[in-house]
Backbone bond lengths (Angstrom), bond angles and torsions (degrees), N, CA, C in turn:
res aa  C-N    CA-C-N  psi(-1)  N-CA   C-N-CA  omega(-1)  CA-C   N-CA-C  phi
1 X - - - 1.468 - - 1.530 108.76 -
2 X 1.298 116.14 141.04 1.459 120.01 179.37 1.512 109.42 -66.46
3 X 1.353 117.24 154.71 1.452 119.35 177.32 1.515 110.17 -67.22
4 X 1.351 115.26 167.40 1.464 120.24 -171.85 1.520 112.26 -59.11
5 X 1.339 118.59 -44.35 1.462 121.76 -177.18 1.523 110.96 -64.10
6 X 1.338 117.00 -45.59 1.464 120.35 -179.85 1.523 110.66 -64.41
7 X 1.342 115.82 -39.40 1.455 119.35 -179.08 1.533 111.29 -67.40
8 X 1.328 116.33 -36.37 1.461 120.51 178.98 1.530 110.65 -64.31
9 X 1.332 116.37 -42.13 1.462 119.75 177.15 1.520 111.17 -64.77
10 X 1.343 116.30 -38.68 1.462 120.01 177.75 1.532 110.57 -64.64
11 X 1.323 116.41 -40.73 1.455 121.15 177.85 1.528 110.86 -61.34
12 X 1.336 117.05 -45.14 1.460 120.82 179.58 1.527 110.54 -61.80
13 X 1.336 115.89 -41.09 1.463 119.78 179.45 1.525 111.14 -62.16
14 X 1.336 117.08 -42.20 1.460 120.51 179.03 1.528 111.44 -65.43
15 X 1.327 117.15 -41.34 1.460 120.25 179.95 1.524 111.65 -62.84
16 X 1.326 117.21 -29.00 1.462 120.93 -179.08 1.523 112.55 -81.39
17 X 1.335 118.05 -10.28 1.462 119.75 -178.92 1.513 113.13 -96.43
18 X 1.335 118.74 -10.84 1.462 122.28 178.12 1.522 109.35 -137.17
19 X 1.333 116.11 148.20 1.452 118.81 175.39 1.531 110.32 -70.78
20 X 1.350 116.77 -33.15 1.458 119.76 -177.60 1.532 109.47 -145.45
21 X 1.348 115.91 133.51 1.464 122.24 177.43 1.527 109.53 -118.32
22 X 1.336 119.45 122.41 1.464 119.63 169.54 1.524 109.24 -60.51
23 X 1.362 117.21 140.04 1.453 120.74 -174.53 1.514 113.40 -57.96
24 X 1.351 117.81 -44.62 1.456 120.38 -178.68 1.511 112.88 -62.73
25 X 1.340 116.59 -41.03 1.466 121.06 179.94 1.522 110.69 -66.19
26 X 1.325 116.41 -40.86 1.457 120.24 -179.60 1.532 110.78 -66.13
27 X 1.342 117.46 -41.69 1.466 120.79 177.97 1.523 110.55 -62.84
28 X 1.336 117.30 -40.87 1.467 120.59 178.82 1.521 111.30 -62.86
29 X 1.333 116.88 -41.22 1.472 119.94 -179.98 1.513 111.51 -62.82
30 X 1.336 116.64 -33.13 1.473 121.00 -179.22 1.528 112.06 -88.67
31 X 1.343 116.52 -14.87 1.452 120.01 -178.28 1.513 112.96 71.29
32 X 1.336 116.75 37.68 1.468 121.28 -178.87 1.525 109.00 -130.45
33 X 1.316 116.19 170.72 1.460 121.79 176.62 1.523 109.61 -82.25
34 X 1.343 117.09 160.19 1.482 119.61 176.23 1.521 112.23 -56.56
35 X 1.329 117.52 -34.64 1.462 120.28 179.83 1.526 110.75 -66.45
36 X 1.330 116.81 -44.11 1.473 120.09 177.73 1.526 110.46 -64.09
37 X 1.328 116.15 -38.21 1.457 119.71 178.39 1.524 110.26 -60.24
38 X 1.342 117.73 -42.88 1.469 120.22 179.53 1.522 111.33 -61.71
39 X 1.343 116.27 -38.67 1.481 119.06 177.92 1.525 110.54 -65.26
40 X 1.341 116.51 -39.90 1.466 119.27 179.48 1.530 111.13 -66.99
41 X 1.321 116.53 -36.29 1.471 120.06 176.75 1.525 109.54 -63.55
42 X 1.331 116.89 -43.32 1.468 120.76 178.28 1.528 110.55 -61.41
43 X 1.313 116.61 -36.64 1.469 120.22 179.71 1.529 110.33 -65.52
44 X 1.331 117.51 -41.43 1.462 120.22 176.94 1.528 111.03 -62.27
45 X 1.326 117.07 -40.38 1.465 120.41 178.83 1.516 110.94 -63.09
46 X 1.338 117.04 -38.74 1.466 120.49 178.35 1.521 111.08 -63.72
47 X 1.330 116.37 -29.99 1.465 120.78 178.77 1.525 112.08 -80.91
48 X 1.333 117.15 -6.18 1.463 120.32 176.75 1.506 114.96 104.82
49 X 1.343 118.46 2.89 1.466 120.44 178.87 1.524 109.71 -84.15
50 X 1.335 118.03 124.87 1.468 121.10 -176.88 1.524 111.45 -80.46
51 X 1.319 117.35 99.12 1.461 122.16 179.66 1.524 108.83 -109.43
52 X 1.324 116.42 122.00 1.455 121.37 178.45 1.525 109.87 -95.96
53 X 1.332 116.68 144.62 1.463 122.03 -179.21 1.510 110.18 -120.21
54 X 1.324 115.90 140.99 1.463 122.31 173.67 1.525 107.31 -115.99
55 X 1.298 116.78 121.06 1.462 121.09 -175.30 1.531 110.98 -86.95
56 X 1.340 115.46 168.03 1.455 121.20 178.16 1.511 111.88 109.87
57 X 1.338 115.29 -178.83 1.466 121.06 -177.34 1.526 111.08 -59.52
58 X 1.326 116.36 -40.43 1.468 120.84 -179.42 1.525 111.46 -97.70
59 X 1.324 116.39 24.35 1.464 120.36 -176.29 1.514 113.06 -67.05
60 X 1.332 114.56 161.90 1.457 119.45 -179.79 1.512 111.12 -170.66
61 X 1.329 115.69 -164.50 1.459 121.64 -173.62 1.525 110.30 -136.25
62 X 1.344 114.28 152.30 1.452 119.94 173.29 1.519 109.38 -151.14
63 X 1.321 114.79 151.10 1.459 121.36 178.46 1.518 107.83 -87.29
64 X 1.326 116.22 126.27 1.464 120.72 -175.69 1.517 110.82 -117.80
65 X 1.335 115.86 168.28 1.463 120.42 173.96 1.525 108.80 -66.07
66 X 1.315 116.50 141.95 1.461 119.48 -174.53 1.510 113.08 -120.27
67 X 1.339 114.79 177.20 1.469 120.76 -179.75 1.518 111.47 -75.07
68 X 1.323 116.97 -21.59 1.462 120.60 179.51 1.509 108.61 -152.40
69 X 1.324 115.24 158.25 1.456 118.76 176.23 1.520 110.01 -69.11
70 X 1.339 117.79 147.13 1.460 119.84 178.11 1.533 110.45 -58.18
71 X 1.326 119.09 142.25 1.460 121.69 179.50 1.528 112.12 -67.36
72 X 1.325 114.73 160.86 1.461 122.59 175.82 1.520 112.50 63.29
73 X 1.333 116.85 21.82 1.461 119.65 175.67 1.530 108.01 -114.24
74 X 1.323 118.10 -80.83 1.465 122.21 174.50 1.515 108.13 -142.64
75 X 1.329 115.94 153.27 1.457 118.60 175.75 1.533 109.47 -87.57
76 X 1.343 116.89 179.40 1.459 120.75 -174.48 1.522 112.61 -59.55
77 X 1.341 117.05 -46.30 1.455 120.10 -177.95 1.526 111.07 -63.58
78 X 1.327 116.02 -40.97 1.461 119.94 178.97 1.522 110.87 -66.78
79 X 1.341 117.26 -35.50 1.462 120.84 179.45 1.523 110.71 -64.78
80 X 1.335 116.96 -42.29 1.464 120.48 178.48 1.523 110.23 -64.38
81 X 1.340 116.22 -45.84 1.465 119.95 179.69 1.528 111.08 -61.35
82 X 1.338 116.51 -41.36 1.461 121.10 179.96 1.522 111.21 -62.83
83 X 1.331 116.83 -45.25 1.459 120.57 -176.79 1.521 111.65 -67.23
84 X 1.330 117.31 -44.89 1.466 120.19 179.13 1.524 110.56 -62.93
85 X 1.336 115.97 -40.55 1.460 119.63 177.61 1.520 112.19 -62.47
86 X 1.318 116.49 -41.39 1.464 120.46 178.60 1.522 111.82 -67.46
87 X 1.339 116.70 -37.42 1.464 119.80 178.00 1.524 110.78 -63.93
88 X 1.333 116.42 -38.59 1.462 119.97 177.18 1.522 110.60 -66.83
89 X 1.349 115.58 -45.19 1.464 120.41 -179.68 1.517 111.82 -65.24
90 X 1.338 117.45 -26.28 1.468 120.99 -179.40 1.519 111.82 -64.50
91 X 1.350 117.80 -18.83 1.458 121.13 178.17 1.522 111.29 -106.53
92 X 1.325 115.91 15.72 1.456 120.69 -179.73 1.517 110.91 -75.00
93 X 1.338 116.58 149.62 1.460 120.75 175.84 1.519 111.60 -95.37
94 X 1.346 117.84 1.61 1.457 121.77 179.09 1.519 109.47 -70.63
95 X 1.336 117.51 128.36 1.456 121.73 -174.77 1.521 111.56 -57.20
96 X 1.312 116.60 127.87 1.461 122.25 175.85 1.503 114.87 86.66
97 X 1.341 118.83 -27.28 1.458 121.45 -175.75 1.521 110.96 -69.96
98 X 1.326 117.34 -45.55 1.461 120.30 -175.56 1.516 112.15 -61.94
99 X 1.339 116.71 -48.83 1.465 119.72 -176.99 1.519 111.32 -64.47
100 X 1.346 117.47 -41.69 1.465 120.54 178.26 1.518 111.08 -63.75
101 X 1.330 116.86 -38.00 1.451 120.53 -179.52 1.524 111.48 -64.40
102 X 1.332 117.06 -38.52 1.463 120.51 178.59 1.532 110.30 -64.15
103 X 1.335 116.70 -41.17 1.466 119.57 -179.87 1.525 110.86 -63.43
104 X 1.336 117.25 -44.93 1.462 120.55 179.64 1.519 110.78 -67.00
105 X 1.347 116.34 -40.84 1.463 120.93 -179.67 1.525 110.67 -60.99
106 X 1.323 117.21 -38.66 1.461 120.70 178.43 1.523 111.23 -60.12
107 X 1.342 117.04 -39.58 1.462 120.87 179.57 1.534 110.87 -68.75
108 X 1.338 116.78 -42.28 1.465 120.34 -177.13 1.527 110.74 -66.66
109 X 1.341 116.25 -46.69 1.457 120.56 -177.74 1.523 111.25 -63.18
110 X 1.336 116.93 -32.31 1.458 121.16 -176.79 1.527 112.42 -60.33
111 X 1.338 117.48 -33.24 1.467 120.08 -177.07 1.522 112.75 -111.75
112 X 1.322 117.95 8.02 1.462 120.03 -177.25 1.525 110.69 -79.03
113 X 1.317 118.24 128.73 1.465 120.70 177.92 1.522 111.87 -67.04
114 X 1.336 115.28 158.73 1.468 121.03 -173.16 1.525 112.46 -59.71
115 X 1.339 117.05 -37.40 1.469 118.42 -176.00 1.526 111.47 -63.63
116 X 1.342 116.89 -32.84 1.466 119.54 178.98 1.523 111.18 -78.76
117 X 1.344 116.65 -33.70 1.457 119.09 176.40 1.522 110.54 -60.15
118 X 1.338 116.39 -39.76 1.474 119.96 179.74 1.523 110.81 -63.35
119 X 1.329 117.04 -40.36 1.467 120.19 179.37 1.521 111.09 -65.48
120 X 1.336 116.08 -41.92 1.465 120.48 179.72 1.525 110.41 -64.54
121 X 1.339 117.17 -44.87 1.467 121.09 179.96 1.527 111.51 -62.79
122 X 1.340 116.32 -39.28 1.472 119.99 179.52 1.520 110.67 -65.87
123 X 1.331 116.47 -42.92 1.464 120.09 -179.73 1.518 111.00 -64.10
124 X 1.338 116.70 -41.41 1.458 120.09 179.74 1.532 111.06 -66.75
125 X 1.336 116.72 -39.81 1.462 120.84 -177.94 1.522 111.90 -67.13
126 X 1.320 116.43 -32.00 1.464 120.47 -175.99 1.529 112.91 -94.32
127 X 1.325 118.02 5.75 1.457 121.96 -179.57 1.515 109.73 -110.06
128 X 1.328 117.05 125.81 1.451 121.89 179.16 1.524 108.60 -112.17
129 X 1.347 118.54 111.97 1.458 120.26 179.92 1.518 111.04 -72.01
130 X 1.335 116.58 141.39 1.463 121.91 175.96 1.514 108.16 -96.50
131 X 1.339 117.07 120.16 1.455 121.26 -176.64 1.518 109.45 -120.57
132 X 1.330 116.69 123.17 1.452 122.21 174.98 1.520 106.98 -98.22
133 X 1.309 116.83 100.94 1.467 119.57 -179.60 1.511 109.53 -165.59
134 X 1.315 115.09 137.14 1.446 119.06 177.12 1.515 111.89 -75.00
135 X 1.334 116.55 -24.34 1.464 121.18 -179.87 1.516 108.02 -136.67
136 X 1.313 115.99 76.64 1.457 120.93 -174.92 1.521 110.59 -67.29
137 X 1.325 114.90 146.63 1.454 120.22 176.94 1.527 109.54 -69.26
138 X 1.331 117.86 148.25 1.467 120.56 177.35 1.527 110.00 -59.55
139 X 1.324 116.50 140.29 1.461 120.20 178.75 1.525 108.97 -82.07
140 X 1.328 115.67 126.19 1.457 122.08 -177.53 1.522 108.76 -110.98
141 X 1.326 116.56 130.51 1.459 121.29 177.56 1.527 108.91 -69.49
142 X 1.348 118.66 120.82 1.463 120.17 178.70 1.522 113.31 -58.32
143 X 1.350 117.64 -29.53 1.459 119.83 178.21 1.526 110.24 -63.27
144 X 1.335 117.17 -39.45 1.458 121.18 177.02 1.525 110.20 -63.12
145 X 1.347 116.28 -43.20 1.465 120.14 179.19 1.521 111.64 -62.47
146 X 1.333 116.90 -44.03 1.462 118.96 -177.79 1.519 111.27 -68.36
147 X 1.345 117.76 -34.10 1.465 120.31 176.63 1.526 110.38 -60.89
148 X 1.323 116.12 -45.11 1.466 120.15 -179.88 1.530 110.41 -70.27
149 X 1.334 116.86 -39.04 1.463 119.95 179.81 1.524 111.70 -60.95
150 X 1.338 116.73 -40.83 1.459 120.40 177.83 1.528 111.19 -64.54
151 X 1.333 117.26 -38.77 1.461 120.50 178.52 1.529 110.76 -66.02
152 X 1.326 116.79 -39.09 1.471 120.45 175.62 1.529 110.38 -62.21
153 X 1.319 115.38 -45.45 1.463 120.33 -178.43 1.518 112.33 -63.25
154 X 1.345 116.85 -39.95 1.454 121.51 -173.65 1.528 113.39 -93.72
155 X 1.347 117.15 4.36 1.472 120.66 -177.83 1.533 110.76 52.28
156 X 1.331 115.52 51.29 1.461 121.88 -179.40 1.529 110.14 -113.26
157 X 1.322 116.53 129.80 1.459 120.58 177.35 1.528 110.42 -65.32
158 X 1.325 115.80 143.61 1.459 120.38 178.70 1.524 110.32 -129.96
159 X 1.333 115.43 156.10 1.454 122.90 173.23 1.526 108.55 -116.28
160 X 1.323 116.80 148.29 1.463 120.15 176.33 1.523 109.51 -160.12
161 X 1.323 115.16 164.25 1.465 121.91 173.92 1.523 108.06 -92.90
162 X 1.335 116.27 139.99 1.467 119.32 -176.33 1.520 110.07 -136.63
163 X 1.338 115.92 139.65 1.459 122.75 176.47 1.516 108.29 -117.40
164 X 1.333 118.40 119.97 1.457 120.56 -176.59 1.526 111.03 -82.04
165 X 1.329 116.16 -177.63 1.464 120.93 -174.94 1.522 112.05 -63.94
166 X 1.330 117.17 -25.29 1.467 120.54 179.58 1.518 112.64 -87.70
167 X 1.340 117.11 0.66 1.455 121.00 179.01 1.518 114.35 88.41
168 X 1.332 117.27 5.87 1.470 120.42 179.33 1.527 109.64 -79.21
169 X 1.335 115.89 133.31 1.458 121.29 -179.24 1.525 110.29 -100.02
170 X 1.323 115.75 145.26 1.462 120.36 179.05 1.519 109.34 -154.03
171 X 1.333 115.90 159.66 1.458 122.34 174.45 1.519 107.88 -100.19
172 X 1.320 117.08 132.99 1.454 121.25 -176.75 1.524 110.55 -123.05
173 X 1.327 115.09 145.83 1.466 121.75 167.91 1.517 106.45 -126.08
174 X 1.339 116.48 126.74 1.463 120.33 -171.99 1.514 111.15 -137.44
175 X 1.329 113.81 164.99 1.460 122.37 169.06 1.523 106.56 -105.39
176 X 1.349 118.26 100.49 1.459 121.20 -173.36 1.525 112.25 -72.73
177 X 1.308 116.47 140.50 1.468 121.01 179.47 1.516 112.17 -111.19
178 X 1.336 117.22 -60.05 1.459 120.72 -175.59 1.530 110.53 -149.04
179 X 1.352 114.89 152.67 1.457 122.65 167.20 1.523 108.21 -94.57
180 X 1.329 116.63 137.42 1.462 120.79 -177.86 1.527 109.83 -130.23
181 X 1.350 118.68 112.60 1.464 119.82 171.56 1.524 108.64 -83.74
182 X 1.322 117.84 124.55 1.459 121.37 -177.65 1.513 108.71 -141.81
183 X 1.331 116.12 122.48 1.452 120.16 -176.80 1.514 110.15 62.27
184 X 1.326 117.29 -124.84 1.461 122.36 179.33 1.526 112.26 -99.76
185 X 1.324 116.89 7.93 1.457 120.10 -174.23 1.524 111.93 -120.93
186 X 1.342 114.92 160.11 1.459 123.13 169.37 1.525 107.50 -112.15
187 X 1.327 116.58 140.23 1.460 122.26 179.14 1.530 110.36 -128.91
188 X 1.331 115.42 146.87 1.457 122.19 170.35 1.515 108.01 -106.91
189 X 1.325 116.20 122.78 1.462 121.12 173.48 1.527 107.13 -94.18
190 X 1.332 116.79 123.17 1.458 121.03 -174.29 1.520 110.31 -153.34
191 X 1.331 114.92 158.99 1.469 120.31 174.76 1.516 107.67 -92.48
192 X 1.342 116.12 119.06 1.463 122.43 -177.15 1.529 108.71 -81.71
193 X 1.342 116.61 115.91 1.456 121.31 -175.47 1.529 112.85 -75.85
194 X 1.331 117.19 -17.53 1.462 120.52 177.43 1.520 110.89 -82.88
195 X 1.315 116.59 -43.53 1.459 121.47 -177.49 1.524 112.68 -94.13
196 X 1.334 116.61 -5.54 1.463 122.54 177.13 1.531 111.39 53.85
197 X 1.320 114.51 50.74 1.464 119.87 -179.33 1.523 108.97 -159.17
198 X 1.334 115.41 157.82 1.464 120.97 175.10 1.522 109.11 -73.46
199 X 1.320 116.08 138.87 1.454 121.71 178.92 1.527 109.76 -139.29
200 X 1.344 116.16 158.77 1.465 119.61 166.03 1.527 107.44 -116.94
201 X 1.323 115.44 137.91 1.468 122.40 -175.81 1.527 109.05 -118.64
202 X 1.326 116.83 128.82 1.459 119.56 174.73 1.518 109.39 -70.93
203 X 1.327 116.16 127.55 1.462 120.93 -174.17 1.526 111.80 -65.36
204 X 1.341 118.06 -32.53 1.465 119.01 -179.49 1.524 112.41 -70.96
205 X 1.336 118.12 -11.32 1.465 121.79 176.74 1.525 111.77 -101.75
206 X 1.300 116.77 5.36 1.465 122.97 -175.10 1.519 109.23 -110.11
207 X 1.323 117.54 142.36 1.466 120.25 179.93 1.522 110.73 -145.60
208 X 1.318 114.42 156.00 1.467 123.46 174.58 1.525 113.61 53.35
209 X 1.351 118.34 51.71 1.462 118.55 175.86 1.529 110.37 -68.09
210 X 1.326 116.33 133.51 1.464 122.01 -177.14 1.520 109.70 -135.36
211 X 1.329 116.28 130.59 1.450 120.28 176.95 1.516 110.92 -71.52
212 X 1.335 116.58 143.39 1.457 121.11 179.60 1.524 112.02 -95.86
213 X 1.343 117.18 -14.06 1.454 120.56 -175.60 1.523 112.95 84.64
214 X 1.351 117.70 -9.71 1.470 121.84 -179.68 1.527 109.98 -86.50
215 X 1.310 116.68 126.09 1.465 121.28 178.30 1.528 110.04 -91.48
216 X 1.329 116.31 161.06 1.457 120.50 -179.16 1.527 110.02 -146.42
217 X 1.311 115.15 157.61 1.460 121.48 173.60 1.529 107.49 -91.37
218 X 1.347 119.08 121.36 1.463 120.89 -175.75 1.529 112.45 -55.71
219 X 1.320 115.62 135.50 1.462 122.17 176.97 1.522 109.91 -83.99
220 X 1.313 115.82 165.69 1.460 120.79 179.51 1.528 109.33 -79.67
221 X 1.310 116.26 124.26 1.461 121.93 -179.86 1.528 109.53 -79.59
222 X 1.334 118.87 133.38 1.464 120.59 -179.74 1.524 112.98 -80.25
223 X 1.323 115.61 52.21 1.464 121.53 178.62 1.525 107.59 -165.10
224 X 1.326 116.43 165.18 1.465 120.59 -179.09 1.522 111.42 -61.96
225 X 1.330 116.72 -39.27 1.454 121.98 176.99 1.522 108.36 -159.85
226 X 1.340 115.89 177.15 1.462 120.33 -175.80 1.526 112.15 -64.08
227 X 1.337 116.68 -39.09 1.463 119.71 -179.39 1.527 110.71 -63.50
228 X 1.330 116.85 -41.33 1.458 120.32 178.95 1.526 110.71 -65.89
229 X 1.335 116.39 -35.81 1.470 119.97 178.29 1.526 110.49 -62.67
230 X 1.349 116.95 -43.57 1.467 120.13 179.70 1.523 110.18 -64.64
231 X 1.330 116.94 -44.33 1.475 119.64 -179.24 1.530 111.06 -60.40
232 X 1.328 117.01 -45.64 1.462 120.01 -178.50 1.526 111.21 -68.13
233 X 1.338 117.28 -32.76 1.465 120.30 179.04 1.523 111.77 -69.33
234 X 1.319 115.64 -36.72 1.462 119.93 -177.08 1.516 112.16 -83.74
235 X 1.339 116.53 -17.56 1.452 119.69 -174.66 1.513 110.19 81.53
236 X 1.297 116.83 -172.00 1.467 121.23 -177.39 1.520 110.20 -65.67
237 X 1.318 116.38 130.01 1.461 120.80 177.29 1.527 109.94 -76.14
238 X 1.325 118.36 146.76 1.459 119.95 179.25 1.521 111.20 -63.48
239 X 1.319 115.01 139.89 1.453 120.14 179.28 1.532 109.92 -74.75
240 X 1.330 118.20 140.67 1.465 120.15 179.39 1.522 111.73 -70.17
241 X 1.319 114.68 155.27 1.462 120.66 177.93 1.530 110.14 -84.86
242 X 1.330 115.97 139.34 1.462 121.74 171.21 1.526 107.25 -99.98
243 X 1.328 116.61 110.66 1.465 122.04 -174.23 1.520 110.15 -101.56
244 X 1.329 116.07 133.00 1.478 121.94 173.93 1.522 108.23 -135.46
245 X 1.343 115.98 126.23 1.460 121.23 -175.36 1.525 109.27 -139.22
246 X 1.340 117.02 138.24 1.467 122.33 172.38 1.525 108.06 -96.43
247 X 1.334 116.29 125.61 1.459 121.19 -174.14 1.526 109.78 -120.31
248 X 1.354 115.56 135.83 1.467 120.67 179.17 1.519 110.43 -83.82
249 X 1.316 116.62 68.06 1.454 122.56 178.33 1.528 107.47 -154.46
250 X 1.315 119.88 145.52 1.466 120.72 178.40 1.525 111.55 -58.32
251 X 1.323 116.39 147.11 1.467 121.34 -178.05 1.524 111.68 -58.52
252 X 1.334 117.27 -36.97 1.468 120.36 -178.37 1.525 111.20 -62.13
253 X 1.337 116.53 -37.72 1.461 120.23 179.84 1.527 110.20 -68.08
254 X 1.343 116.52 -44.12 1.468 120.10 -180.00 1.521 111.12 -63.88
255 X 1.339 116.96 -40.69 1.473 119.44 179.64 1.521 110.80 -63.81
256 X 1.323 116.82 -38.55 1.460 120.12 -178.55 1.523 111.12 -65.49
257 X 1.323 117.10 -36.72 1.466 120.42 -173.96 1.524 113.51 -90.21
258 X 1.338 117.78 -40.19 1.472 118.61 -175.97 1.531 112.95 -132.59
259 X 1.331 116.11 11.59 1.462 119.63 -176.30 1.517 114.49 -62.59
260 X 1.326 116.44 -20.70 1.464 119.61 179.78 1.527 111.69 -70.53
261 X 1.325 116.89 -24.90 1.460 121.01 -175.07 1.526 113.19 -115.97
262 X 1.342 118.01 2.16 1.459 120.68 -176.48 1.526 110.22 -147.85
263 X 1.317 115.26 160.01 1.468 121.32 173.09 1.519 107.96 -95.98
264 X 1.328 116.40 127.11 1.468 121.58 -176.76 1.524 109.01 -116.80
265 X 1.350 116.49 124.79 1.461 122.46 178.64 1.528 109.62 -118.21
266 X 1.311 116.72 134.43 1.468 120.58 179.45 1.522 110.26 -73.98
267 X 1.346 117.67 132.33 1.460 123.02 174.28 1.522 109.37 -98.53
268 X 1.329 115.31 -50.11 1.465 121.36 171.92 1.520 106.84 -155.30
269 X 1.309 117.95 -169.10 1.466 121.21 -173.74 1.523 113.32 -60.01
270 X 1.344 117.12 -28.34 1.460 118.85 -175.85 1.508 114.81 -116.43
271 X 1.339 117.93 4.04 1.457 120.15 -177.86 1.522 110.96 -136.19
272 X 1.330 114.78 157.04 1.465 119.73 177.14 1.523 110.07 -147.95
273 X 1.316 114.74 163.45 1.466 121.63 178.10 1.528 107.77 -109.93
274 X 1.320 116.77 126.08 1.465 122.70 -178.89 1.525 108.77 -110.46
275 X 1.343 115.88 128.95 1.467 121.11 178.07 1.526 108.90 -122.82
276 X 1.331 115.90 140.44 1.463 122.11 176.87 1.525 109.32 -143.09
277 X 1.320 115.53 152.90 1.465 122.23 169.62 1.519 106.80 -120.36
278 X 1.329 116.61 121.62 1.462 119.76 -172.78 1.524 111.16 -149.15
279 X 1.327 116.16 149.88 1.463 121.25 176.33 1.519 111.34 -87.27
280 X 1.324 117.29 -13.05 1.466 121.88 -179.51 1.518 109.13 -131.61
281 X 1.330 117.01 139.34 1.466 121.13 179.62 1.520 112.42 -88.07
282 X 1.326 117.73 -2.42 1.460 120.16 177.42 1.523 110.98 -64.53
283 X 1.347 116.62 -45.14 1.457 119.63 -176.51 1.534 112.78 -64.07
284 X 1.360 121.05 -46.67 1.465 118.64 176.37 1.522 112.94 -57.25
285 X 1.336 117.26 -38.16 1.465 119.66 178.97 1.521 111.07 -62.46
286 X 1.359 116.26 -43.95 1.459 120.10 178.22 1.524 111.56 -64.63
287 X 1.331 116.33 -44.01 1.472 120.45 -177.16 1.519 111.37 -64.23
288 X 1.320 116.39 -44.00 1.464 119.65 -179.14 1.524 110.83 -66.98
289 X 1.326 116.07 -37.42 1.459 118.49 176.94 1.511 112.74 -63.94
290 X 1.362 116.73 -31.97 1.460 120.41 -178.43 1.517 112.68 -71.23
291 X 1.343 118.06 -14.74 1.470 120.31 -179.23 1.525 112.13 -76.59
292 X 1.333 117.60 -19.89 1.461 120.89 177.62 1.513 113.43 63.30
293 X 1.341 116.62 38.83 1.466 120.93 -178.12 1.521 109.58 -146.10
294 X 1.348 116.46 159.64 1.459 120.22 175.11 1.525 109.79 -69.20
295 X 1.318 115.56 152.07 1.467 119.43 177.74 1.522 109.74 -153.50
296 X 1.335 116.45 163.09 1.460 122.65 178.90 1.524 108.83 -129.01
297 X 1.316 116.24 126.05 1.460 121.50 -179.77 1.525 109.01 -79.48
298 X 1.325 116.50 121.36 1.459 121.87 175.06 1.525 109.57 -83.96
299 X 1.321 115.81 -47.36 1.466 122.37 175.77 1.536 108.77 -161.60
300 X 1.325 117.11 156.13 1.475 129.50 0.42 1.519 111.56 -89.25
301 X 1.310 116.11 167.66 1.462 120.70 178.81 1.528 110.94 -63.81
302 X 1.351 116.59 -30.27 1.463 119.85 -179.63 1.523 112.23 -61.33
303 X 1.344 116.82 -29.86 1.461 119.20 178.92 1.524 110.42 -69.52
304 X 1.334 117.06 -37.74 1.474 119.30 176.76 1.527 110.14 -62.28
305 X 1.326 116.64 -41.87 1.465 119.91 177.79 1.522 111.18 -62.73
306 X 1.327 115.74 -40.63 1.462 119.99 -179.85 1.522 110.95 -63.44
307 X 1.337 116.53 -42.14 1.461 120.87 -179.01 1.535 111.25 -66.20
308 X 1.355 116.98 -37.85 1.469 119.79 177.29 1.530 110.41 -63.29
309 X 1.346 115.64 -41.18 1.460 119.54 178.68 1.518 111.13 -63.34
310 X 1.330 116.22 -44.15 1.460 120.13 178.40 1.524 110.94 -63.43
311 X 1.341 116.51 -41.91 1.469 120.40 -178.62 1.523 110.12 -60.70
312 X 1.322 116.97 -42.79 1.463 119.77 178.48 1.518 111.59 -64.59
313 X 1.311 116.55 -41.02 1.469 120.01 -179.89 1.516 110.77 -64.92
314 X 1.364 116.62 -42.14 1.466 120.01 -179.46 1.528 110.35 -67.57
315 X 1.340 116.41 -36.63 1.477 119.30 179.39 1.524 110.55 -64.29
316 X 1.334 116.28 -42.05 1.456 119.93 179.60 1.515 112.08 -66.04
317 X 1.332 116.49 -27.56 1.468 120.10 178.99 1.501 112.01 -71.35
C-alpha cells in the first residue's frame, strides 16, 4: 500500500477527474478499506479541500467549491491570474494549447470560491481584446467551454439550443464525447439522442448548455478519434494562401507596422518583400493598405482579383 502522503495525493487526483465517485469504487481504486478512505477524506478536508459526502448504500464523494482555496497551492492573486491566463489560452489557435487550457480551467473553476469567481468575471468583462484579422474567429465564452468539458469528463447528458448553418433553431439532447479545436472553430463531438447518430456541433452556434444529471456509457465513435471525426465530417479543409508581395517601403518600416503577422525581407534600401500564410485574403489586403505605399503582388493571383474588387467598391463609395 502506498504511504499516507502519496495515497492522499492520489485520492485528490481521482476526485478531480470525476464530479462524483461512489465510495466503494473509490476505495477499490486506492486499494484501501472504506474506513481508511474516510480517514483520507478527513485529511483532505483538514488541508482545506472541500469534499462532500453522500451517505447510504449508494454513497460517495465529490470535490465541491469551497470557502477558500486549498493551502499550499496558490494564493488569491495567483488564482485570478491563472484563471484569466487560461481563459485567454482557451481561445488560442496554437495546436494543443487551447484544449489543454480548457481541461485545466475546468479543474480550477470547480474549486474556486465565489469571491474569486466574481473578480475573474469582472476582469474578463472589462477587458477588450484587440484582434488584427480580416476574418476573426468567433469569440467563445470560456464558461460555456468548461460546462461542456465537465459534461464530457463526467459522461453526463446535456441539453442545449442549436442554430444550424441555414439559421434553423432546434433543441438538442446529446451524449457529449470531446471538444475539438480545429482551424478557427471549436466543435463538440456528441451522440445526438434525437437523430440517433453521431454529430459535430459548432460551439459558436450552441447556447445554454445544461446538464441533465443522467449518466451514460460512452458509445463507440465511428472514427479513430474525435478530431478525425470532425475532419471527415467537414470534408477537406481549404488550403491556406501563400502570399508574396513586393512593397515600395523600407523593410524596417514594414516590420514595425506588420512584422508581427508577416515575414519581411529587405530587397534594397527602399523596398522589401512581404510573405504571409493565411486562410483569408482580407487580412493581407488590409495589412498592405496600412503600409501607405505602392506594392506589386507576386502571388497568389486570387489576391490581385481581391484587390481589384476592393478598388472598384472603394471607387463607387
